[in-house]
N, C-alpha and C positions, 0 to 999 in steps of 0.2 A: 285082687288084680295086681299085676306086676308089669314092669318094663325093664328090659335089660338092653343096654347099648354100650358099644365100645367106642371110645374116643382115641383114635390113632395118634393124634398130635400129643396128647398127654400120656398115652399108653395106659389108659385108665378105663376100667369097666364101671359104668354107672348102673346101679340097680335101684329101682323104686318099687316099694311095696305099699299097697293101700288095702285097708280093711283086713278081712280074714282070708288067709290062703286056704283053699279047700284041698281035700285029698285028691280030688279030680284034677286040680291045677298043678299040683306039685311036680308031676312028671314032666310037663312041658316047661315049667320053671327050671328044673334041673337041666334039661336039654338046652334051654336058652343060655344058662350060665356056662355050660360046657362049650357051646358054640362061640360065645364071646371070649372065653379063655383061650380057645384054639386060635382066634384071630390076634390075640395080644402077643406082644414081644415078651421075652423073659424080664423079670423084675417089674411087672405091671402092678398097678395099685387098683383098689376097689373102693368106691364110694357108695355106701348103702344108705339110701334114704328111707328110713322106717318111721318118719314123723307122722304118717297117717295110717300106720299099720297096727294090727293087733298082734299080740304074741301068738306064735304058732301053737296049734293044738299038739298034744304029744305025738300022735300018729303022723302028723304032717312034719313036725320037727325031726322025727326019726328018719323020714325019707329025705329031708333037706341036708342031712349030713353028707350025702353023696356029692352035693354041689360044693360044700365047704371043703371036703377032702380033695376034690378035683382042683379047686383054686390053689390050695396049699401045695399040692404035688406038682403043679405046673407053672411055678414061677411067681407066686404072689410075694410082693415086696412089702406091702402095707395095706391096712384096712381102716377106713374111717366110717363110722355109723352116725347118722343124724337121727336123734330121737328127742322128743320133748316131754315124754311121760316117764315118771319115776318108775312105774311098774315095768314099762317096756325097757327102760334102761337096765334094770336088774336082770330082766330076761336076756337081753343082748349081751350083757357082761358075762352071764353064765354060759350061754350057748356059743359065743364067739371068742371066749377067753384064749383058747389054744391058737387062735389066728393072730394074736397080738392086737386085738381091736382097741380103737380109741373112739370115745363117744363125744360128739359135738352137738351144739344146738342149732347150727345153721350150715347151709351148703358152703358159704364163703369160708367159714372156719375149717370145715372138713377139707376143702380144696387147698387151703393155705397149708395145712398140716401135710397133706399128701404131696404137694409140690415141693415141700422141704426135704422129702426123703431121697 
C-alpha cells in the first residue's frame, strides 16, 4: 500500500509506503509520484515514510527507478526517508543514494531536516 500527497505550503511531497509493493501496484505508484511532482514548485522536498514498508522486490525496484528519476529531473531539492529497520535502512541507502537521501527515525526529525534546506 502507498499514499502520495503534496503539501503546497511546505512545497513537499509526502510518500508513505506500507508492506510489500506489488508489481501490479508499482505503475499506479509511479503515476502518483509524477502527478505530485508536477504539482510541486521547483526546489521541492520529499519525505518518504518507509517505517512500515518492506524492501522492494527486484522487479518492483527496477520499475520504481522511473519515479526516482522523475523526481530528480523535475526539481528535487532534498529527500528524507523514515525507517526503523536496519535491513530497510541498508536497502534505502543503496537505492536512494544518488538522490542525496538522509535517513531519520521519526517524521519530526525528517521534517526538521527538510525545513532547514
